C-alpha positions in Angstrom: 2.8 -51.2 39.6 0.5 -53.9 38.2 1.1 -55.1 34.7 0.7 -58.2 32.4 3.3 -60.7 31.3 2.2 -60.0 27.7 3.2 -56.3 28.2 6.7 -57.5 29.0 6.8 -59.7 26.0 5.6 -56.9 23.8 8.4 -54.7 25.2 11.2 -57.2 24.5 9.8 -57.8 21.0 9.4 -54.1 20.1 12.4 -52.4 21.7 15.8 -53.1 20.1 17.7 -52.8 23.4 15.7 -55.7 24.9 15.8 -58.0 21.8 18.8 -59.9 23.3 16.2 -61.5 25.6 14.2 -64.4 24.3 10.7 -65.3 25.6 12.3 -68.2 27.5 14.8 -65.7 29.1 11.9 -63.5 30.2 10.0 -66.4 31.7 13.1 -67.5 33.6 13.7 -64.0 34.9 10.0 -63.7 36.0 10.2 -67.1 37.8 13.3 -66.0 39.6 11.9 -62.6 40.6 8.7 -64.4 41.8 10.7 -66.9 43.8 12.7 -64.1 45.4 9.5 -62.1 46.3 10.3 -59.1 44.1 7.1 -59.7 42.1 3.8 -61.4 42.9 0.4 -61.8 41.5 -2.5 -59.4 41.8 -6.2 -60.1 41.2 -9.6 -58.4 42.0 -12.6 -60.4 42.9 -16.1 -59.8 44.2 -15.4 -61.1 47.7 -12.0 -59.3 48.1 -11.3 -56.0 46.4 -7.6 -56.7 46.1 -5.7 -60.0 46.5 -2.0 -60.1 46.3 0.0 -63.4 46.3 3.7 -63.7 46.8 6.0 -66.7 47.1 6.9 -65.8 50.7 3.3 -66.0 51.7 2.6 -69.3 50.0 5.8 -71.4 49.5 4.0 -73.8 47.1 2.9 -71.1 44.7 4.6 -70.5 41.4 4.8 -67.8 38.8 1.9 -67.9 36.4 2.3 -65.7 33.2 -1.5 -65.7 32.7 -2.1 -63.7 35.9 -1.5 -60.0 36.6 1.9 -59.2 37.9 2.6 -56.7 40.7 5.9 -55.3 42.0 6.4 -55.7 45.7 6.2 -52.2 47.2 9.7 -52.4 48.8 11.2 -53.5 45.4 9.6 -50.5 43.7 10.8 -48.2 46.4 14.4 -49.6 46.4 14.7 -49.1 42.6 13.0 -45.7 42.6 10.1 -46.9 40.5 7.1 -44.6 40.4 4.0 -46.6 41.2 1.4 -43.9 41.2 0.0 -45.0 37.8 -1.7 -48.4 37.2 0.4 -49.2 34.2 3.8 -50.5 33.4 6.1 -48.8 36.0 8.2 -45.8 35.0 11.8 -46.0 36.2 13.9 -43.1 37.5 11.4 -40.3 36.8 11.2 -37.5 39.3 7.7 -35.9 39.5 
């Protein structure tokens, strides 16, 4: 459930069905999802193994495309997104 903004950009640039989205559209959508708490940022550090940051935890934070992105667990569950693999989430697959 953790991924990079560059992965999303690559997807809209390489898949014909997503080419209706511009990079500006993608940035707008990510900002909106971050503000709604559906996505957040994820980082590992020496002092804390995992650190997640979401807008609802810090109202002054903003989306940063240079940081790792994570789906909020409830968002992933609500949309039946498999989060067992640490890569771009797979939607609608039954395992």
